[in-house]
N, C-alpha and C positions, 0 to 999 in steps of 0.2 A: 498119502496118495493125493489128497485134495487140499489145496491151500486154504487157510482159515477164511479168507475173504473172497478172493478172485482166483479163477483158474486161468493160467496163461496158455498160449499156443504150444509151448513146450510141454506143459502138463498134459494137454490133449494128445500130443504125439506119442507120449510115453504109454498112453492107454491103448493105442491101436497097434497091433502087431500084424503084418501082412499075412495073408492066408498061405503064401508060398514058403513059409518058414516052419515046416512041421516039427523041427526039433525044439522050437520055443513053445512055452505055455502061455497062450494069450490071456489077457485080462478082459478085453472086450472085442468081440467080432460082430459085424453087422453087415447086412446086405439089403438091396432094393431089388424087387422083381416086378416086372410089368408085362401084361399080356393084353393085346387088342384083338377083338373079335368083330367081324363085319356083321351087317344086319341079318345075314343068314347063319350066323353062329360059327363061321370058319375063323380059325386063328390066323391072323394076318401079320402079327408082329409079336416077338418075344424079346425081352430085354432083362438082363441081370447084371448088376454091378455091386461091388462092395461099397459100404458107407465109409467115408473117410473123414467126415466133418461133424463130429459131435460138438455141441456148444458147451459153454461153461454152465448153462442152465441144466443140461442133462447131468453133468457131474454133481451139481448142487442137489438135484432131486434124488439121484441115486445114492448120495451120501447119507440120506436119512436111514434107509434100511441097511446099507452096506457097512458104514463105519459109525453109525449112531449119532448123527448130528441133530439130536433132538434134546430138548430141555428136560431136566430131571423134575420129579414131582415137587421139588422144593423151589423151583424157579418159575417165574411168570413171564420170562423174556425168551424170545426166539433166538437161536444161535446166529452169529454174524453172517455165516455163509448163506443162510436162508433169507436174511434181510438184504444183504448187499448184492447177491447174485440173482435170486428169484424175485426180489422186490416185494417180499411178504412183510406185513407189519411186524414190528418187534413185540407188540402186545395186542391181542385181539379181544379177549373176553372183557366185558364191561360190568359183569355182575360183581357186587362187592364181597360176596361170601366165597367159600371154596368153589372153584370152577376148573374147567378143562377146555382146551382147544385141540382139535384133531385135524390132521391133514390127510386127505385122500385125493386121488387124481385119476383121470382117464385119458385116453389118447385119441388123436385124430390125425389124418394125413391131409396136408395142403399141397395142391399142385400149382405150378406157376408157369408163365410163358416168358420169363425174363432170365437174366443171369447176373451174378455179382460175385466179386471176390469173397472168399470165405474169411470170416473172422470169428473167434470164439465168442464175441459179444453180439453177434447178429441176433435180432429178435423178430425178423419177418422175412418173407420171400421178397424178391425184387419186384415181381409182378404177379401177385396171387390171382388165380383163375376163380372168378366168382361162381357161386352156386346159382344156376339158372338155365334157361333154354335159349337165350339170345346168342348173337354172334360172339364168338370168343369165350363163351361160358360153357360150363359142364354141370350136369345135374348129379350131385353127390348122393349116392345111396347110403343106406345104413352101414355103419362101420362095425367090424368084428374085431375083437381083441382077445387073444388066448395066450396061454403060456404052458410050456412043458419043461419041467426041471428049471434050468436057469435061462431059458430062452423065452422072450416075449415076441409074439407075432401080431401084427396089426394089418388088417385087410380093408381096402377101400375100393368100392365099385363106382364108376362114373359112366354116365351116358351122354352122348352128344346129340341133343335134340335139335340143334340148329341146322341150318342148311349149308354151313361152311365147315371146313376142317379146322380142328383145334390142335395146336402143337403144344406139347408139354416139354419144357426144357429144364425145369427145376422141381425139387420136391423137398418137403420138410415134414418132420414128425413133430407134432404139437401136443403138449399136455395141457389139459384144463385142470387147474388145481382148486380144490374146495377146502376151505377152512371152516370147520363146524365149531361153533363156540356158544357160550351162554351170554345172553344180553343182560341189560340192567334189570329186566323183569324175571330173570332166571329161566328164560325160555331159549331153546336152541334156535340159532340162525346159522346161515353160512354165507361166506364171501367167496367170490370167484376170481381167479387170476389165470393168466395164460403164459405159457413158456414155449419157446422154440427149442426143441431138444436136438435136432439134427438138421443140417442144411446141405444139400448136394445139388450140383448141376449134373444133368444126365450126360453121359458120354455119347449117347445117340438120342436124337429127338424122338419122342413118342408121338406118333401122328394118329389122331383119332378122327376118322372121317365122319361125315354126317350119318346119323343113325347107328353108329357103332358103339360098342360097350368096351370099356377097359377096366382091368382089375390091377390094383397096385398092392404090393405086399412089402412091409418093412419088418425085418427080423433083427433083433438085438439079443446077443448071447453074452452072458457074464460067466467067467470062470477064473480060477486061480486064487 
């Protein structure tokens, strides 16, 4: 399913099957949902659309549990897909004796105010919206990530504390990857890496007025 080194746009297309083909068994389905509430708590905008743009970094990350792209206990080298696509080091541990290196990750949602053509090699949004209270910024609240069966849900709440409206036109799901390893003193350390897993421009602009709150949800489901 996943090429040894790089995933092509054709590989991506084969993984996504439209929701309107009930006779087909999908491999990956995903959607984005957004709700905007005014300062009085009234829902003023609701938006939902399918995710059509997973990157090669998502495929590389999901290949670890799905098809087992991890090294055996007799190897000290990471597999090529993790090195070439995710940019992880081929070897992490520096301890001279028996050692291990483990990979874990968590998720975040990045919002943006720009647009760009999709490519499987994208690694950032066109114009990320900064975390803050100034003009053009949004205050990102704590993120929640849950899963049910084969579906991962990621929720992000943002507040517009500025005096001007903020328009959201793009969204990305980001993974922060942690490699835990043994250093030369045989003590555990960790190194951190970042990967853009999905990138989509929104079919309708999400407008967040001053003083308003917006919630964004990204859901990814695997099957087949």
